[in-house]
N, C-alpha and C positions, 0 to 999 in steps of 0.2 A: 275346693270347688268341685273337682271331679271326684265323685264318691267311689267309683269302682271302674276298673279297666279289665276288659276281656279281649283275648285274641282268638279268633276263630279262623281255622285254616283247613284247606283240603289236605288230607293226610297223604303221604307218599304211597305209591301203589303197593309196595311190599308190606307196609304196616296195614293197609286196608285189607290185603289178601289174608294176612295172619289173623285178623279179627273178623273176617267174613263180611266186610263192608263193601257193598256193591254200588251204592248210589253215587253217581258222579256229582250230584249237587249238594252233597253233605259236607258241612263245615264243622269240624270238631274244635271245641275249646281246648287249646293247647297251653295257654298261659293266662294268668289273671293276677291282679293285685286288688285287694279288697280291704283297704285300711279302715273303712267305716263299718264293716260287718254287714253290708247291704245284703238283703235276702230276696230281692225282687225277682231273681232268676232261678230260685231254688226249684220251681216246678218244671224246669227244663232239664234237670239232672235225672238220669235214669237209675235203675236199681244197681247198675255196675259202678256208678259214680262218674259216668261220662256225661258231658253236656255237649250236645250237638244241635245244629240247626240246618235246615235245608234252604237254599236260595231258590225261591219260586217266583215265577211271574206274578206280580201282585194283582193284576186284573182278573185272574181266575177266581179269586175269592174275596177280594177287598171291595167293599162298597164305600166309595168316596165321592166327594164333590168333583164334578167333571172338570173344574178349573184347577184342581190340585190332585193330579194322579201320580202315583209312584210306579216305577217300572218293576221294582223288585220288592219282595217281602222276605222276612226271615221267620221260619216256622219249624217246629219239631214234628209236624204232621198232625198234631192234635191241638196245639196251642200256637197262636201267632204272636211272636215277640213284637214285631213292628214292621211296617212298611218302611222303605228307605226312600227319602225324597232327596234327589240330587238336583238342586235348583240353580247353582252357579255353574254355568257352562264353561267358565274359564278354569274352574277347579272341580273337575268331575269326580275326583277321588273323595270328596267330602260330602257327606249327607247327614240327614237328621231324621228322627222319627220318635214315636211315642208308644207306650203300651196301650192296649185296648182299654178304653175308659168305660165300657159298658158293664153294668153290674152282673149281667148274665151273658154267657156265650150263646152262639146261634142254636146250640142244642139244648138250651134252657138250663144248663149246668151253671153253678156259680163261677164267675171269672176269677181265677187266682191272681190275676194282675190288677184287679180292681183297686186294692189298697195302694198300688203304686201308680195309679192313673195320672198323677200330677208330675211324674218323673219325665225326663226326656233323655233321649239317646242321641249321641253324635257318632257318626260312623266314618272311618277312614278305610277305604277299600282300594284294592288294585283294579285294573281295568276289567278283568273277567270275574271279579268277585270270588276268587279262590282264597283270598285273605281279607278278612274284615276285622278291624279293631272296633270295639264298642266301648264308648265312654258314657257312663251313667251320671246324670245330674239329678240328685234328689230334689223333688219339687221344682224342677226346672222347666216344665212344660210351657209356662207362660213367658219364660225368659229365653226361649230358643232363638228368637230373633236377635238376641245379643250374643248368646253362646256360639251359634253357627258362624257368624262373621269373625268372632274372636279366634275360633279355630283356624279359619282360613288365613287370617292375618298374622298368625303365629303367636298370639298372646297367651295361648295355652301350652306352647311348646315346652317350657321349663317344667311345668307340672306333669305333662304327658311323659317327658323323658324320665322323670323321677318314678312314675308309676311303671313304666316299661322296665326300669332297672330293678324295681321291687318285685316284678312279676315272677311267679313260680309256676311250675306245671300244674295244670288242673287235674289231669289224669295221666298216669305214666303208662303209655301203651306198650312199651318194651317190657316192663317188669310184670305186666298183668297177664302175660301169656302162660 
């Protein structure tokens, strides 16, 4: 059911310094498991082979229904992965979101996430969003009302544990110096 697993983390200060990373809001993909060969996030990988996102206040650039606002969004500065909706106040570490479903971006360029518009993302985050796990469900956008409570209730725990165990480094920051 979970197509792909990504772990984004704020890197330790010494690693950031060695790579010239200054942004405090940057989250680097440190591990992933992709048993399905999912390619929906390939446009977030830079020419060095790194994938990173910035946690940004969503209201700065997201146009959404006023009844359904997210506080945070994940973006690489050019492309928005998703807003994060944390709707269950009893479980503030769990959220969900979707890729941008518009054919064109605001700058009128083709949206590289458009082919993946029906996917959904579930997020598991710590309180300050310095660690965010992204679970991808292919064609799950219309099923998020089932996936989200299943995550909260622990019905995805076994599959999630398996993907965490399979996860390998996305980019080796130590050997890349």
